[in-house]
N, C-alpha and C positions, 0 to 999 in steps of 0.2 A: 505493501499500500505506499508506504514513503519514498518509495524508488518512484511509482507512478506520479505521486504529488510533485516529488523532485523534478521529474520531466517535464512534467506539465508547466510548474514555473519557470524553467528555465528555458521552455518554447515560450511562453509567454512574454518574458524579459528579453529575449532576442528579437521577437516581432515587435515590442515597442518601440527597443532601441532602434529599428530599422525604419519604421512609419514616421517617429517624431520628428528626424531632421526633412523627410519629404515633406510633411505637413508645415512644417515651419517655411520652408522655402516657397511654398503656393502662397501664404501671406504676402500682401503687400509690405512694403514699408513702412514702418509708420514711425516716424518721429514728432515730439511735441505734444503737447497735450492732447487737440482734438483730433490725432489720427491722419494729420494732414503729412505729405512730405514736406521738407525745409523747402525744395524748389517751388510746392504750391504755394506756401505762406509767402515767399519770396513774391511771385508773383500777383498774390490777392495785395500784398503791402505796394506795390509798386502801383497797380491799377487804382487802389484806394487813392493814394496821393494824388494821382492823376486827375482823378474824378474831383478831388477836394479844389486842385488849382482849377479846372474849369468851371466847377461850381460858383467858387468865390468870385472869378470874373465876371460870370455870368450875373452874380446877385450884385454885384457893383453896379454894372451898367442899368440893370433893373431898377435898384434903389434910385437913380439918379431921375428915373421918370416917377417916381411917385409922389405923394404928398409929403411923406417925409424928408425930403430930399432937402441937405444943407441944416437938418437938425440935429440934437443929442442924441436921438434916437437913431437916426439913420448911423452915427458914430458908433452907435454902441452894437447894432447889428453886424457893422461891417468889422468892429473888434472881434466879436466874437467867432467870426467865419476866418478872419488871420487866426485865431487863437488854435481853431479845429484844423486849420491847415498846417499852422507849424507843428502842432501834435503828431498829425499824421506825416509830416518830414519825418519827425524824430522815431516815428515807428519803422519806418523802411529803413531810416540809417541803423537803426538797431538791428533789424533782421538781416540786413544786407552786411553788415560788420560782425554778425554772429555772434552777437550779446548772449548773456545767459537768459533764458526764457524770464525770469522774475523781474530782470532789467527791462525788458519789451513789456511785459505784462504791466508793470508800473506805468507806461507811456501810453498803451492802449487803453487803460482805466482813466487816464486823462482825456485823451481823445473822445471816449464813451461820455465822461462830464461834460465837455465841451460840447458835443454833436446835442446832447441833450438841452443844454441852455439855448443853443441857438436854434433848436426847435421851439422852444417856447417863443422865441420872436416870430419865426414864420408864421405860427398857428395863426397870429394876429395880423399880418400882413395879407396884402392883394397883390400876389405877385401870378406871372403867366404857369399855365399848366404845365409849360414844357421845363420851367425852373423848379416845379413842384414834383416832376418827375424825376428830374435830375437829382433833386433834394432824396428821395425816395432810393433811388438806387446807391447814393452814396451812403445814405443810411444803413441799406442793406450789407453795404460791404464793412460798414462799422461794425454791425452786427455781428459779422463772419469772423472779424478778428477778435471780438469780444469772446464768441463763443469757444474761439481756437484756445485762449488764454482762459478758460471755464470762468468768463465774467458773464454777469447777467447784463446785459443792455438795457440801461434806464429809459432810453428811445425807441423800445421795440415798433416797428410798424404797427398799427393799428388798421386792420382791413375797415376799409370804407371812412376813413376818415376824409373830412373834407377841409381842406385849407382855405375856403374862401368863405 
């Protein structure tokens, strides 16, 4: 009896040692918190930063055609957009330079906070549907960064929310 148990145990161990490396080889490479590869994170950070640059320049142009043009309120909105853009520049630099995840996570957390503050301003403004669409796209990318670093986005997109 013990001889059969020994043979069975040996067979199971040999079989499992042969299967385990093959199973590991089939799984995709996962780096970072969210199961993304580092190259995916780098592309996400680059795209998000580019969207932020484009959004900020479009926002500046549209604010010049609104009733708040030349007011403190316009300056406040533009400063918040600049803070978000700078924070996303920092995120991109941190990702590109291979900084430790906690270092980059702090920068993403700051970007999420700035995006939330900017959204509070955008909700009250009457801006073009195109600009709001660009905002939702940028917001989605910031959310993806937040999820990657296991943060809860404070400005999660709300289905059916109207900015008008």
